[in-house]
C-alpha positions, 0 to 999 in steps of 0.5 A, a space after each residue: 056353294 053346296 054344303 057337304 053332308 054325310 047323312 046316309 054315308 059311313 064315315 071311316 076314322 082311323 086312330 079312333 080310340 083316342 085323341 083327335 080321332 075319338 073326338 071326331 067320332 063323338 062329334 059325328 056320332 052325335 050328328 047320327 052319322 054312321 061310323 067305322 072305327 079303326 084303331 090297334 088298341 081293342 080295349 080303348 076302341 070298344 070303350 069308345 064305341 060303347 058310349 056312342 049312339 047310332 050305328 058303329 062298327 069297330 075294326 082292330 087293325 094296326 095300320 103301321 104294318 105293311 099289309 094290314 088287310 092280310 091280318 087274320 080275322 081273329 085280330 078284327 072285331 065287328 060290332 053293329 048297333 041299330 039306329 034309334 029314332 
């Protein structure tokens, strides 16, 4: 059986600011997986992302809305950090 590898990819985590989403983000970041974190709580999302190693982008979106992709850009935030060896 072939093992799943996430190396060289970006993993998207919804509900990333707390609970299981935050814990999954911590585990994957520790494994140096690039992350795109999505949550509606901007403050909690930024706090989580600040403590994660590697490349992390944050996206403040409320996915419970009918059409979140039509939201104004001002409701989104983006943060990228370069990976460290």
